[in-house]
C-alpha positions in Angstrom: 1.7 -10.5 3.4 4.4 -7.8 3.4 6.3 -9.7 6.1 5.9 -13.0 4.5 9.5 -14.2 5.2 9.6 -12.9 8.8 11.0 -9.5 8.0 9.9 -6.3 6.9 9.3 -6.5 3.1 8.8 -4.0 0.4 7.8 -3.9 -3.2 7.7 -1.3 -5.9 7.0 -0.8 -9.6 8.1 1.8 -12.1 5.1 3.1 -13.8 4.8 4.9 -17.2 3.2 8.1 -16.4 2.6 11.6 -17.8 4.3 14.4 -16.0 1.8 16.7 -14.4 -1.1 14.5 -14.9 -3.5 13.5 -12.1 -3.9 9.8 -11.2 -6.1 7.8 -8.8 -4.0 5.3 -6.8 -6.1 2.7 -5.3 -5.4 -0.3 -2.9 -6.9 -2.5 -0.3 -5.4 -3.0 3.1 -5.8 -5.6 5.8 -3.5 -7.4 8.2 -2.5 -10.9 8.9 -4.4 -11.8 12.0 -2.0 -14.7 13.0 0.4 -12.9 15.1 2.0 -9.8 16.6 2.0 -6.8 16.3 -1.7 -6.2 16.2 -1.3 -2.9 14.4 0.2 -3.4 11.2 1.8 -0.3 9.3 2.6 0.2 5.7 4.5 3.2 4.2 3.2 4.2 0.7 5.4 6.3 -1.6 4.7 7.9 -4.9 7.9 9.0 -6.7 10.4 10.4 -4.2 7.6 11.3 -1.7 6.2 9.3 1.2 2.4 9.6 0.5 1.2 8.1 3.7 1.7 5.7 6.5 -1.5 3.5 6.8 -2.2 1.3 9.8 -4.5 -1.6 10.2 -5.7 -3.1 13.5 -6.2 -6.9 13.2 -8.4 -7.4 16.3 -11.3 -9.5 15.2 -10.0 -10.2 11.8 -9.7 -13.8 10.5 -7.8 -15.4 7.6 -11.1 -15.8 5.8 -12.2 -12.2 6.4 -9.4 -10.0 7.6 -11.5 -6.8 7.1 -10.1 -5.2 3.9 -10.2 -1.4 3.9 -10.0 0.4 0.5 -7.8 3.4 0.0 -7.8 6.0 -2.8 -5.4 8.8 -3.4 -5.3 11.6 -6.0 -1.6 11.8 -7.1 0.2 13.8 -9.7 2.9 12.2 -11.7 6.3 13.9 -11.3 7.9 12.5 -14.5 7.5 10.1 -17.3 8.2 7.3 -15.1 6.9 7.1 -11.5 7.9 4.7 -8.7 5.1 3.3 -6.7 6.5 1.7 -3.4 4.8 -0.1 -0.5 7.1 -0.8 2.5 6.2 -2.7 5.8 7.0 -0.9 9.0 5.9 -3.9 11.1 8.6 -6.2 12.3 7.9 -9.8 12.6 6.3 -12.7 10.5 2.7 -11.3 10.3 2.4 -8.1 8.4 0.1 -5.9 6.5 -1.8 -7.4 3.5 -2.0 -5.7 0.3 -4.5 -6.3 -2.6 -6.3 -4.7 -5.5 -3.6 -2.1 -6.5 -4.5 0.0 -9.3 -3.3 3.4 -10.9 -5.6 5.2 -13.4 -5.4 8.4 -15.0 -8.2 10.8 -13.8 -10.0 12.3 -16.9 -9.9 16.0 -17.2 -13.1 17.7 -16.8 
């Protein structure tokens, strides 16, 4: 839960990458259904660029089955080290849920 301590949270990791090489960024998104807001928002950044702002509607979700949605992006590494960042945009104690994050090099054809 990206708002686990009742505030907008963020996390990042600096990844060893190869400049100019294409990667697949994958993650699964859901939302904590226990409280407001109903629409959870999460900003995804790759390097110095905001890649996307993803939103999740928790209507009908439960703790046992929040309704995970997979996301995939083709991203190019800007340098030998690339920072991947996820930042909550939903104030409160119940935020976006993040899981199954992976970054894999896309093989050249």
